C-alpha positions in Angstrom: 0.0 0.1 -0.1 1.0 3.6 -0.5 2.0 5.0 2.7 4.4 7.4 4.6 7.7 6.1 5.5 8.9 3.8 8.2 12.6 3.8 8.6 14.0 2.1 11.6 16.5 4.3 13.5 16.3 6.7 10.6 16.3 10.5 10.3 13.1 10.0 8.2 10.8 8.5 10.7 8.2 10.9 12.1 7.5 10.9 15.8 4.8 12.8 17.6 5.1 14.1 21.2 7.6 11.4 22.1 5.5 8.6 20.6 6.7 6.8 17.5 4.2 7.0 14.5 5.0 4.0 12.2 4.0 3.7 8.6 4.5 0.8 6.3 6.9 1.2 3.4 5.3 1.5 -0.1 6.1 -1.5 -2.2 6.0 0.3 -5.6 9.1 2.4 -6.4 9.5 2.1 -10.1 11.8 -0.6 -11.5 14.9 0.4 -9.4 16.7 -1.9 -7.1 18.6 0.9 -5.5 18.0 1.5 -1.8 19.4 5.1 -1.4 19.4 7.2 1.8 15.7 8.5 1.1 14.4 4.9 0.2 10.8 4.9 1.8 10.1 8.5 1.5 7.3 9.3 -0.8 7.1 12.7 -2.6 4.1 13.9 -4.4 4.9 16.8 -6.8 2.5 19.2 -8.9 5.4 20.4 -11.0 6.2 21.8 -14.2 9.1 23.5 -16.0 12.4 23.2 -14.2 12.5 24.3 -10.6 10.4 21.8 -8.9 11.2 19.0 -11.3 14.9 19.6 -10.6 14.3 19.6 -7.0 12.4 16.2 -7.0 14.7 14.5 -9.5 17.6 14.9 -7.0 15.3 13.6 -4.2 14.7 10.6 -6.5 18.5 10.2 -7.2 18.7 9.6 -3.5 16.1 6.9 -3.6 12.9 8.8 -2.7 9.7 7.7 -4.5 8.6 10.7 -6.6 5.0 10.8 -8.0 4.8 13.5 -10.7 1.2 14.6 -11.0 0.6 15.9 -14.7 -2.2 17.0 -16.7 -3.8 14.3 -18.8 -2.6 14.2 -22.4 -0.2 17.2 -22.6 1.5 16.7 -19.2 4.3 19.1 -18.0 4.5 21.9 -20.5 8.4 21.2 -20.4 7.8 18.1 -22.5 7.1 20.4 -25.4 10.1 22.8 -25.1 12.1 21.0 -27.9 12.6 17.6 -29.5 16.5 17.4 -29.2 16.7 14.0 -27.4 15.5 11.5 -30.0 12.3 13.4 -30.1 11.9 14.2 -26.5 12.7 17.5 -24.7 16.1 18.2 -23.4 14.9 19.9 -20.2 12.5 17.3 -19.6 15.0 14.4 -19.9 17.3 16.1 -17.7 14.9 16.7 -14.8 12.6 13.8 -14.7 14.3 10.5 -14.5 13.3 8.1 -11.9 9.9 9.4 -11.4 6.3 8.0 -11.7 3.9 9.9 -13.9 0.3 10.1 -12.6 -2.1 12.0 -15.0 -4.9 13.8 -13.2 -7.5 16.3 -14.1 -7.8 17.9 -10.8 -10.7 19.9 -11.8 -12.8 16.6 -11.8 -14.0 15.6 -8.3 -12.9 11.9 -8.8 -9.3 12.9 -9.8 -9.1 15.6 -7.0 -10.1 13.0 -4.5 -7.2 10.8 -5.8 -4.9 13.7 -5.3 -6.0 14.2 -1.7 -5.5 10.7 -1.0 -2.1 10.7 -2.3 -1.1 13.7 -0.3 -2.5 11.9 2.8 0.1 9.2 2.4 3.0 11.4 1.3 6.0 12.5 3.3 6.7 15.5 1.1 4.3 17.7 -1.1 6.1 20.0 -3.6 4.3 22.3 -5.9 5.5 25.2 -8.3 2.0 26.0 -9.9 1.0 29.5 -10.8 0.6 31.9 -7.9 -2.4 31.0 -5.7 -3.1 27.8 -7.6 -2.2 25.3 -4.9 -4.2 27.2 -2.2 -7.2 27.1 -4.4 -6.9 23.3 -4.5 -6.8 23.2 -0.7 -3.1 22.3 -0.8 -1.7 25.0 1.4 0.3 24.2 4.3 -2.2 25.8 6.6 -5.0 23.7 5.2 -3.1 20.5 5.3 -1.2 20.7 8.6 -4.3 19.8 10.8 -5.0 16.5 9.2 -1.4 15.8 8.2 0.9 17.1 10.9 3.9 15.3 9.7 3.7 16.5 6.1 6.4 18.6 4.7 5.0 21.2 2.2 7.5 22.9 -0.2 6.2 25.8 -2.3 8.3 27.1 -5.1 7.3 30.5 -6.7 8.8 33.5 -8.2 8.7 35.8 -5.4 7.4 34.0 -2.3 4.1 33.3 -0.7 3.5 36.9 0.4 4.7 40.5 -0.2 3.7 42.8 -3.1 5.1 40.5 -5.7 3.4 37.5 -4.6 0.9 37.1 -7.3 3.3 38.2 -10.1 4.1 35.7 -12.7 7.8 34.9 -12.9 10.0 33.1 -15.6 13.6 32.5 -15.3 14.9 35.3 -17.4 12.5 37.8 -15.8 13.9 36.8 -12.3 17.4 37.1 -13.6 16.6 40.7 -14.6 14.7 41.5 -11.3 17.7 40.1 -9.3 20.4 42.3 -10.9 22.0 39.5 -12.8 21.7 41.3 -16.2 23.6 44.2 -14.7 26.9 42.2 -14.3 26.7 40.0 -17.3 27.3 40.8 -21.1 29.3 44.0 -21.9 29.0 47.5 -21.1 27.2 47.9 -24.5 24.7 45.1 -24.1 23.6 42.9 -21.1 23.2 39.2 -21.5 21.3 36.5 -19.6 22.9 33.6 -18.2 22.7 30.8 -20.9 21.0 28.5 -18.6 17.8 28.5 -16.5 19.9 29.7 -13.5 17.1 31.1 -11.3 15.0 27.9 -11.8 18.1 25.8 -11.0 19.0 27.9 -7.9 15.4 27.7 -6.5 15.3 23.9 -7.2 18.6 23.5 -5.4 17.4 25.4 -2.4 14.1 23.4 -2.3 16.0 20.2 -2.4 18.4 21.1 0.4 15.5 22.6 2.5 13.5 19.4 2.2 16.5 17.3 3.4 16.8 19.6 6.4 13.0 19.4 6.9 13.2 15.6 7.0 16.0 15.9 9.6 13.9 18.3 11.6 10.9 15.9 11.4 12.9 13.0 12.8 13.4 15.3 15.9 10.0 16.8 16.3 7.7 14.4 14.4 6.2 17.3 12.7 6.3 18.6 9.1 7.0 22.2 8.0 6.4 24.6 5.4 9.2 25.5 3.0 8.7 28.8 1.1 11.2 28.9 -1.8 11.3 32.1 -3.9 13.2 32.3 -7.2 14.0 35.9 -6.5 15.6 35.1 -3.2 17.5 32.1 -4.4 18.9 34.2 -7.2 19.8 37.1 -5.1 21.7 34.9 -2.7 23.9 34.0 -5.5 24.3 37.6 -6.3 26.0 38.2 -2.8 29.4 39.4 -4.2 28.1 42.2 -6.6 25.7 43.2 -3.9 28.4 43.8 -1.3 30.8 45.1 -4.1 28.2 47.9 -4.5 27.8 48.3 -0.7 26.7 51.9 0.6 25.8 53.2 -3.0 29.1 52.2 -4.5 28.9 51.5 -8.2 28.4 47.7 -9.0 30.9 45.6 -11.1 31.3 46.6 -14.7 30.1 44.0 -17.1 33.2 42.4 -18.7 31.8 39.8 -21.1 33.5 36.4 -20.4 36.1 38.1 -18.3 36.0 38.7 -14.6 34.9 42.1 -13.6 37.2 42.7 -10.7 40.3 40.5 -11.3 42.6 40.7 -14.4 43.8 38.9 -16.3 41.0 36.3 -15.7 39.1 35.5 -18.9 39.4 34.2 -22.4 42.3 35.1 -24.8 42.8 34.3 -28.4 45.8 32.3 -29.5 46.8 31.6 -33.0 44.2 28.7 -33.5 41.5 29.2 -30.8 40.9 30.5 -27.2 42.2 29.6 -23.8 40.7 30.7 -20.5 43.2 31.7 -17.7 43.1 33.2 -14.3 45.5 35.1 -12.1 44.7 35.3 -8.5 47.8 36.8 -6.9 51.1 38.4 -7.4 53.1 35.3 -7.4 51.1 33.9 -10.2 51.4 37.3 -12.0 55.1 37.1 -11.9 55.1 33.5 -13.1 52.8 34.4 -16.0 54.9 37.2 -17.2 58.2 35.2 -17.0 57.2 31.7 -17.9 54.3 32.2 -20.1 54.7 35.6 -21.9 58.6 35.4 -21.6 58.4 39.1 -20.4 59.7 39.1 -17.0 60.1 42.8 -16.7 56.2 43.3 -17.3 55.7 42.0 -13.7 57.5 45.3 -12.5 55.7 47.5 -14.8 53.9 50.2 -12.5 50.7 50.0 -14.5 50.2 46.4 -13.6 51.9 46.0 -10.2 48.7 44.8 -8.4 45.4 43.7 -9.2 43.4 46.8 -8.9 45.9 48.5 -11.4 45.7 45.5 -13.8 41.8 45.9 -13.7 42.3 49.7 -14.3 44.6 49.1 -17.3 43.0 46.0 -18.5 42.7 47.1 -22.2 46.3 47.9 -22.5 47.3 44.6 -20.6 45.0 42.6 -22.9 46.7 43.8 -26.1 50.0 42.8 -24.6 48.8 39.4 -23.8 47.0 38.9 -27.2 50.2 40.1 -28.9 52.2 37.3 -27.3 49.5 34.7 -27.7 49.0 35.2 -31.4 52.2 33.6 -32.3 51.4 30.3 -30.5 48.8 27.6 -30.7 46.1 27.1 -27.9 47.8 23.8 -27.1 51.2 25.6 -26.6 49.6 28.3 -24.5 48.0 25.5 -22.3 51.3 23.8 -22.0 53.1 27.0 -20.8 50.2 27.9 -18.4 50.3 24.3 -16.8 54.2 24.4 -16.6 53.8 27.9 -14.8 51.1 26.4 -12.4 48.7 29.1 -13.9 45.0 28.0 -13.8 43.6 27.5 -17.2 40.7 25.8 -19.2 39.5 25.0 -22.6 36.8 27.1 -24.0 34.5 24.2 -24.7 31.2 24.0 -26.6 28.8 21.3 -25.7 30.4 18.7 -28.0 33.6 19.3 -26.1 31.8 18.6 -22.8 30.1 15.3 -24.2 33.7 14.1 -25.1 35.4 15.5 -21.9 38.3 13.2 -20.9 37.7 13.8 -17.1 34.4 12.3 -17.2 35.4 9.2 -18.9 38.4 8.6 -16.6 36.2 9.0 -13.6 33.6 6.7 -14.9 30.9 9.3 -14.6 28.7 8.1 -17.6 25.8 5.8 -17.2 22.6 5.4 -19.2 18.9 6.2 -18.6 15.8 4.7 -20.4 13.3 6.8 -22.1 10.4 6.0 -24.3 12.6 6.8 -27.3 15.4 4.6 -26.3 18.4 4.6 -23.9 20.3 7.9 -23.6 23.6 8.7 -21.9 23.5 10.5 -18.5 26.1 11.6 -16.0 26.0 10.4 -12.5 25.0 13.2 -10.0 27.7 15.1 -8.4 28.9 13.3 -5.2 28.0 10.0 -6.1 30.9 7.4 -6.7 30.7 4.3 -8.9 32.5 2.7 -5.9 30.6 4.4 -3.1 28.4 3.0 -0.4 25.2 3.8 -2.3 24.5 4.5 -6.0 22.0 7.0 -7.3 18.7 5.8 -8.8 18.8 6.3 -12.5 15.5 5.0 -13.6 13.6 5.7 -16.8 12.1 9.0 -17.8 8.2 8.5 -17.7 5.6 9.1 -20.4 2.5 11.0 -19.3 0.3 8.9 -17.1 2.5 5.9 -17.4 2.0 4.9 -13.9 -1.7 5.6 -13.4 -2.7 2.1 -13.4 -0.2 0.9 -10.7 -0.6 4.0 -8.4 -4.5 3.7 -8.6 -4.3 0.0 -7.9 -2.2 0.9 -4.7 -5.0 3.1 -3.7 -7.7 0.4 -4.4 -9.1 2.3 -7.2 -10.4 0.7 -10.4 -11.3 2.8 -13.4 -13.5 1.7 -16.0 
C-alpha cells in the first residue's frame, strides 16, 4: 500500500510528542533496486518547467519515490520545449528521470479525491504551480497541517508566498533581470542573460536542500514544516558578491563579457588557433605568468600592472600585450606553458567538447537512462561514486500517465 515512510533508527521516521508513529513502506518504487538514503520516502509533486522537477529529481536520485502529477494528455509543458533528445525535450529528460507519472485532471471531483488521498500518504508535497493555484486546490500548508501534521510542504514560486510581488508571474529570465543578474553580465554595451535557467536551478537546489533539512527536523519533532522557496531570493543569494561590491551606494561591477569584472587577467584570450581561459589570482602567479608564459619578466614590475587593482584599471592595455604574445602560438602551446607555470587555465569548450570530456570518462561518470525513445547517456549526479556505499537511482524518464494503473491499484481504485 502507498504509505508514509517507516525507517528504523532513521532520520526520516516521524515521531509525535515522544511517541513513534510508524508507517509501512510503499512497495512500488518504479523498477529500481537501488536503496538510497531516502528509500521509503514518498514525494508527491505538482510540478512543471524546471525548478520543482529539478528539486524532485535529486530527491529521486537519493532513493525517494517521486510521484509526478501531470495534466492528462499534454503533461508538464516542459515536455514540449524542444525535441532534441530522440524526439523528447532536453529539459524534461534532464530533470525527470526516476519518477512515476500520474495524469490527473484535478478539476474533476474523482481526480481531485485521488490527489488528496495521495497527499494524505505522502511525506513531502512539492508544487510550483501558478501563484495561488495550490491554495485554491486546498493544498496550502495551513489547510493540510491539521490533518497531516507530519507532512512537509514545499512551495516554489517566483517571489514567495507573501509580499507585493506574491501574485506576479515569474519566468527564469524575468527573475534574472529582477535580481540584477543582467547588470553584471554581457558587456557595457549590451547585457546578456545567463545561458541556462539559473534562477530555476537555484530555487530547485534550495528546495532540495531545504526538504532534506525538513526531514532531519521531522525526525526530531515528528512534525512537518512549510518551505517557502522564492526564485528571486534564491537568485539574489547567488548575487551576494556584486551586492556587497556595491555596498553603501558604490557602483556595481562593470560588465566584462566572459572576463572577470574585478580580477585581471582572468578570462578568455585568443591564440593563433583558438581561445584559452586563464586566471591570475595573486602576485606570485602574475610574476610566473610574465616570466614563464609571456617570456616578459620585466612586465611583472611595470607600474601599470603591479597589483590587481591596477591591472583591472589598465585591462585594455594589458589585454593587447597578452593577445600579441599569444597570437604567435597555438592554444595547445599556451596551455602547456600555463600548466608548466602552474597558472589555472581551461579549454573554451562547446557542448560537444563537454560530451567528449576526458575527465568524465576517466572517472567513470557516464551511465544510461531509459526513455520511451530509447536509452540515452546520463552523468552520475555529483557526489555519487561508482565505488561508493550507495548509488543513485537512474531509472527511466516517464511518459505522461505511465504509472496511473499501478498507483491507482495501490489506492484500491479501479477505473472503467
